DOTI-226712 format. One record per residue (C-alpha): z, x, y. Coordinates in steps of 0.02 Angstrom, whole numbers, plus 50000, padded with zeros to 5 digits. Each point is the difference from the previous one (the first is absolute). Layout:
BEGIN
<rec pz="Z" px="X" py="Y"/>
...
This chain:
BEGIN
<rec pz="49525" px="51037" py="49839"/>
<rec pz="50180" px="50040" py="49957"/>
<rec pz="49998" px="50142" py="50126"/>
<rec pz="49925" px="49884" py="50130"/>
<rec pz="50141" px="49874" py="49974"/>
<rec pz="50129" px="50137" py="50029"/>
<rec pz="49904" px="50059" py="50154"/>
<rec pz="50006" px="49824" py="50072"/>
<rec pz="50188" px="49992" py="49974"/>
<rec pz="50030" px="50169" py="50080"/>
<rec pz="49919" px="49942" py="50163"/>
<rec pz="50152" px="49891" py="50039"/>
<rec pz="50180" px="50053" py="50027"/>
<rec pz="50104" px="49852" py="49942"/>
<rec pz="50045" px="50003" py="49814"/>
<rec pz="49980" px="49810" py="49998"/>
<rec pz="49824" px="50014" py="50070"/>
<rec pz="49956" px="50139" py="49878"/>
<rec pz="50052" px="49887" py="49856"/>
<rec pz="49907" px="49851" py="50073"/>
<rec pz="49839" px="50098" py="50021"/>
<rec pz="50008" px="50076" py="49825"/>
<rec pz="50028" px="49829" py="49924"/>
<rec pz="49863" px="49920" py="50103"/>
<rec pz="49875" px="50133" py="49948"/>
<rec pz="50041" px="49965" py="49818"/>
<rec pz="49980" px="49814" py="50032"/>
<rec pz="49828" px="50031" py="50073"/>
<rec pz="49956" px="50108" py="49850"/>
<rec pz="50052" px="49860" py="49881"/>
<rec pz="49900" px="49873" py="50099"/>
<rec pz="49843" px="50106" py="49996"/>
<rec pz="50015" px="50023" py="49812"/>
<rec pz="50018" px="49811" py="49978"/>
<rec pz="49849" px="49974" py="50113"/>
<rec pz="49899" px="50119" py="49890"/>
<rec pz="50056" px="49902" py="49846"/>
<rec pz="49936" px="49840" py="50084"/>
<rec pz="50175" px="49928" py="49982"/>
<rec pz="49978" px="49897" py="50158"/>
<rec pz="49880" px="49886" py="49911"/>
<rec pz="50160" px="49934" py="49919"/>
<rec pz="50137" px="50045" py="50123"/>
<rec pz="50049" px="49965" py="50179"/>
<rec pz="50110" px="50123" py="50095"/>
<rec pz="50156" px="49912" py="50068"/>
<rec pz="50169" px="50037" py="50076"/>
<rec pz="50060" px="50116" py="50137"/>
<rec pz="49891" px="50147" py="49946"/>
<rec pz="49846" px="49889" py="50012"/>
<rec pz="50056" px="49950" py="50174"/>
<rec pz="50010" px="50183" py="50050"/>
<rec pz="49836" px="50056" py="49921"/>
<rec pz="49895" px="49850" py="50050"/>
<rec pz="50081" px="49946" py="50165"/>
<rec pz="50084" px="50159" py="50066"/>
<rec pz="50180" px="49940" py="49988"/>
<rec pz="50098" px="50139" py="50088"/>
<rec pz="50122" px="50028" py="49856"/>
<rec pz="49985" px="50095" py="49839"/>
<rec pz="50023" px="49914" py="49833"/>
<rec pz="50058" px="50050" py="49826"/>
<rec pz="49916" px="49895" py="49864"/>
<rec pz="49825" px="49942" py="49957"/>
<rec pz="49988" px="49814" py="49963"/>
<rec pz="49852" px="49903" py="49933"/>
<rec pz="49956" px="49823" py="49952"/>
<rec pz="49890" px="49965" py="49849"/>
<rec pz="49865" px="49887" py="50071"/>
<rec pz="49872" px="50011" py="49859"/>
<rec pz="50060" px="50040" py="49823"/>
<rec pz="49822" px="50034" py="49939"/>
<rec pz="49984" px="50189" py="49984"/>
<rec pz="50185" px="50031" py="50023"/>
<rec pz="50025" px="50170" py="49919"/>
<rec pz="50156" px="50079" py="50076"/>
<rec pz="50031" px="50121" py="49856"/>
<rec pz="49827" px="50075" py="50027"/>
<rec pz="50028" px="50006" py="50187"/>
<rec pz="50167" px="50088" py="49979"/>
<rec pz="49920" px="50125" py="49880"/>
<rec pz="49867" px="50043" py="50129"/>
<rec pz="50131" px="50013" py="50137"/>
<rec pz="50103" px="50121" py="49897"/>
<rec pz="49847" px="50110" py="49968"/>
<rec pz="49948" px="49993" py="50184"/>
<rec pz="50172" px="50054" py="50060"/>
<rec pz="50013" px="50140" py="49872"/>
<rec pz="49828" px="50066" py="50050"/>
<rec pz="50057" px="49997" py="50183"/>
<rec pz="50146" px="50115" py="49956"/>
<rec pz="50142" px="49873" py="49989"/>
<rec pz="50131" px="50016" py="49863"/>
<rec pz="50001" px="49816" py="49952"/>
<rec pz="50085" px="49887" py="49875"/>
<rec pz="49950" px="49818" py="49992"/>
<rec pz="50080" px="49855" py="49906"/>
<rec pz="49931" px="49824" py="49980"/>
<rec pz="50092" px="49838" py="49955"/>
<rec pz="49911" px="49833" py="49980"/>
<rec pz="50135" px="49906" py="49904"/>
<rec pz="50045" px="49891" py="50150"/>
<rec pz="49898" px="49893" py="50119"/>
<rec pz="50002" px="50139" py="50128"/>
<rec pz="49917" px="50151" py="49919"/>
<rec pz="50074" px="50165" py="50060"/>
<rec pz="49948" px="50182" py="50006"/>
<rec pz="50112" px="50143" py="50054"/>
<rec pz="49903" px="50149" py="50068"/>
<rec pz="50110" px="50154" py="50012"/>
<rec pz="49944" px="50166" py="50075"/>
<rec pz="50108" px="50154" py="49971"/>
<rec pz="50010" px="50153" py="50111"/>
<rec pz="49924" px="49923" py="50155"/>
<rec pz="50166" px="49970" py="50088"/>
<rec pz="50056" px="50179" py="49971"/>
<rec pz="49837" px="50076" py="50060"/>
<rec pz="50006" px="49892" py="50157"/>
<rec pz="50176" px="50061" py="50037"/>
<rec pz="50085" px="49835" py="49961"/>
<rec pz="50093" px="50050" py="49842"/>
<rec pz="50073" px="50157" py="49921"/>
<rec pz="49964" px="49933" py="49825"/>
<rec pz="49827" px="50032" py="49930"/>
<rec pz="50012" px="49854" py="49878"/>
<rec pz="50051" px="49867" py="50128"/>
<rec pz="49868" px="49863" py="50000"/>
<rec pz="49914" px="49908" py="50140"/>
<rec pz="49975" px="49829" py="49923"/>
<rec pz="49889" px="49852" py="50041"/>
<rec pz="50020" px="49831" py="49918"/>
<rec pz="49841" px="49900" py="49972"/>
<rec pz="50018" px="49815" py="49960"/>
<rec pz="49870" px="49870" py="49952"/>
<rec pz="50048" px="49816" py="50003"/>
<rec pz="49904" px="49932" py="49850"/>
<rec pz="50037" px="49818" py="50044"/>
<rec pz="49995" px="49985" py="50190"/>
<rec pz="50013" px="49835" py="50094"/>
<rec pz="49836" px="49918" py="50044"/>
<rec pz="49929" px="49983" py="50175"/>
<rec pz="49982" px="50179" py="50060"/>
<rec pz="49853" px="50053" py="50108"/>
<rec pz="49929" px="50173" py="49968"/>
<rec pz="49885" px="50113" py="50100"/>
<rec pz="49917" px="50167" py="49965"/>
<rec pz="50029" px="50151" py="50112"/>
<rec pz="49949" px="50183" py="49999"/>
<rec pz="50156" px="50101" py="50040"/>
<rec pz="50005" px="50179" py="50063"/>
<rec pz="50181" px="50057" py="49997"/>
<rec pz="50011" px="50177" py="49929"/>
<rec pz="49859" px="49952" py="49880"/>
<rec pz="49860" px="49873" py="50007"/>
<rec pz="49991" px="49853" py="49880"/>
<rec pz="49959" px="49815" py="49996"/>
<rec pz="50126" px="49866" py="49952"/>
<rec pz="50018" px="49814" py="49984"/>
<rec pz="50160" px="49944" py="50085"/>
<rec pz="50083" px="49840" py="50059"/>
<rec pz="49958" px="49939" py="50173"/>
<rec pz="50130" px="50016" py="50137"/>
<rec pz="50057" px="49817" py="49985"/>
<rec pz="50016" px="50019" py="49811"/>
<rec pz="50097" px="50163" py="50017"/>
<rec pz="50114" px="49911" py="50124"/>
<rec pz="50029" px="49860" py="49874"/>
<rec pz="50054" px="50131" py="49872"/>
<rec pz="50120" px="50078" py="50124"/>
<rec pz="50078" px="49832" py="50047"/>
<rec pz="50021" px="49959" py="49816"/>
<rec pz="50094" px="50164" py="49976"/>
<rec pz="50110" px="49969" py="50152"/>
<rec pz="50043" px="49822" py="49947"/>
<rec pz="50035" px="50037" py="49817"/>
<rec pz="50068" px="50178" py="49995"/>
<rec pz="50187" px="50001" py="49968"/>
<rec pz="50026" px="50150" py="50115"/>
<rec pz="49929" px="50052" py="50168"/>
<rec pz="49878" px="50144" py="50020"/>
<rec pz="49968" px="50076" py="50170"/>
<rec pz="49818" px="50029" py="49954"/>
<rec pz="49974" px="49814" py="49967"/>
<rec pz="50074" px="49951" py="50167"/>
<rec pz="49904" px="50135" py="50092"/>
<rec pz="49837" px="49937" py="49924"/>
<rec pz="50043" px="49823" py="50053"/>
<rec pz="50032" px="50061" py="50178"/>
<rec pz="49829" px="50086" py="49995"/>
<rec pz="49914" px="49839" py="49945"/>
<rec pz="50090" px="49891" py="50128"/>
<rec pz="49968" px="50120" py="50145"/>
<rec pz="49810" px="49978" py="49985"/>
<rec pz="49923" px="49899" py="50141"/>
<rec pz="49952" px="49873" py="49948"/>
<rec pz="50125" px="50012" py="49856"/>
<rec pz="49934" px="50008" py="49823"/>
<rec pz="50030" px="49840" py="49902"/>
<rec pz="50033" px="50012" py="49813"/>
<rec pz="49890" px="49930" py="49862"/>
<rec pz="50106" px="49845" py="49966"/>
<rec pz="49910" px="49955" py="49839"/>
<rec pz="50041" px="50169" py="49924"/>
<rec pz="50178" px="49995" py="50068"/>
<rec pz="50032" px="49827" py="49927"/>
<rec pz="49930" px="50050" py="49831"/>
<rec pz="50105" px="50158" py="49998"/>
<rec pz="50158" px="49904" py="50045"/>
<rec pz="49964" px="49870" py="49866"/>
<rec pz="49969" px="50135" py="49871"/>
<rec pz="50161" px="50095" py="50028"/>
<rec pz="50121" px="49869" py="50067"/>
<rec pz="49937" px="49838" py="49922"/>
<rec pz="49889" px="49864" py="50069"/>
<rec pz="50079" px="49906" py="50146"/>
<rec pz="50136" px="50130" py="50035"/>
<rec pz="49920" px="50066" py="50159"/>
<rec pz="49865" px="49936" py="50116"/>
<rec pz="49883" px="50137" py="50060"/>
<rec pz="49974" px="49915" py="50168"/>
<rec pz="50184" px="50027" py="50038"/>
<rec pz="49985" px="50190" py="49991"/>
<rec pz="50057" px="50027" py="50179"/>
<rec pz="50159" px="49899" py="49974"/>
<rec pz="50034" px="50087" py="49833"/>
<rec pz="49983" px="50172" py="50077"/>
<rec pz="50103" px="49953" py="50152"/>
<rec pz="50141" px="49950" py="49883"/>
<rec pz="49981" px="50163" py="49903"/>
<rec pz="50004" px="50102" py="50161"/>
<rec pz="50168" px="49927" py="50050"/>
<rec pz="50079" px="50080" py="49846"/>
<rec pz="49917" px="50170" py="50010"/>
<rec pz="50093" px="50162" py="50034"/>
<rec pz="49878" px="50072" py="50127"/>
<rec pz="50084" px="50171" py="50021"/>
<rec pz="49980" px="50023" py="49813"/>
<rec pz="49816" px="49949" py="50011"/>
<rec pz="49971" px="50134" py="50132"/>
<rec pz="50068" px="50135" py="49884"/>
<rec pz="49889" px="49939" py="49858"/>
<rec pz="49835" px="49997" py="50094"/>
<rec pz="50017" px="50143" py="50125"/>
<rec pz="49949" px="50142" py="49880"/>
<rec pz="49836" px="49910" py="49964"/>
<rec pz="49943" px="49970" py="50179"/>
<rec pz="49869" px="50100" py="50093"/>
<rec pz="50106" px="49966" py="50155"/>
<rec pz="50181" px="49995" py="49939"/>
<rec pz="50057" px="49926" py="50166"/>
<rec pz="49907" px="49840" py="49955"/>
<rec pz="50141" px="49960" py="49879"/>
<rec pz="50104" px="49948" py="50151"/>
<rec pz="49885" px="49851" py="50024"/>
<rec pz="50076" px="49919" py="49846"/>
<rec pz="50126" px="49881" py="50076"/>
<rec pz="50053" px="49820" py="49978"/>
<rec pz="49953" px="49964" py="50181"/>
<rec pz="49820" px="50057" py="49973"/>
<rec pz="49978" px="49898" py="49841"/>
<rec pz="50073" px="49846" py="50084"/>
<rec pz="49865" px="50013" py="50133"/>
<rec pz="49857" px="50042" py="49882"/>
<rec pz="50038" px="49868" py="49869"/>
<rec pz="49992" px="49856" py="50123"/>
<rec pz="49848" px="49896" py="49956"/>
């Protein structure tokens, strides 16, 4: 499987695309291992990578994010042990660390040698890393669905519905202290649907209350909040951030204040 991952990367010319494809193959490998561990009895797949795997978002993503929906049977140390064995058996030189001392439990999955063999590094010990995070105390109100995914590998997952994923993205945009091009690109993708996707307002309100304090923000005002945020965004900087992750890099040019002004009108 390691050789297959390198073969996939060598089919494209751009170094950015090679890196994206290698990382995405590893993400799929991790997801299949979690599926085999029956982790999705407990977890829901969330975030930008879930949007790509479950809804074909045309941008690559870096991290794997999950929400703990059912603590019964939650055995992440066992899951990580199986994942480490699976990756070693597939030929990957892997190190894996696990930290559950905070509310968001975190694993770092580091694979050595893959970047060098794919022609992306001259150093054999340079790692390709994936961060895996599990929110052990997520806000209430999410809707989850089950989907069989076939992207590089086939596996079944539970993941948040599109409105619930959108609520998570709006929460990040409203509360993050800095602007990420990937967040704004994802918002553009949501808003460009016809009819547009509407967020899960119950989940959004609960998330805002949890992180910002009850009564600080009103979920129903999300369009006004994001319009205000957009007025203070450095859009040329956003383009540079998101462009290396896009299947069609030219789509980055769609990120503009004018477009968000039009799309955020109720």
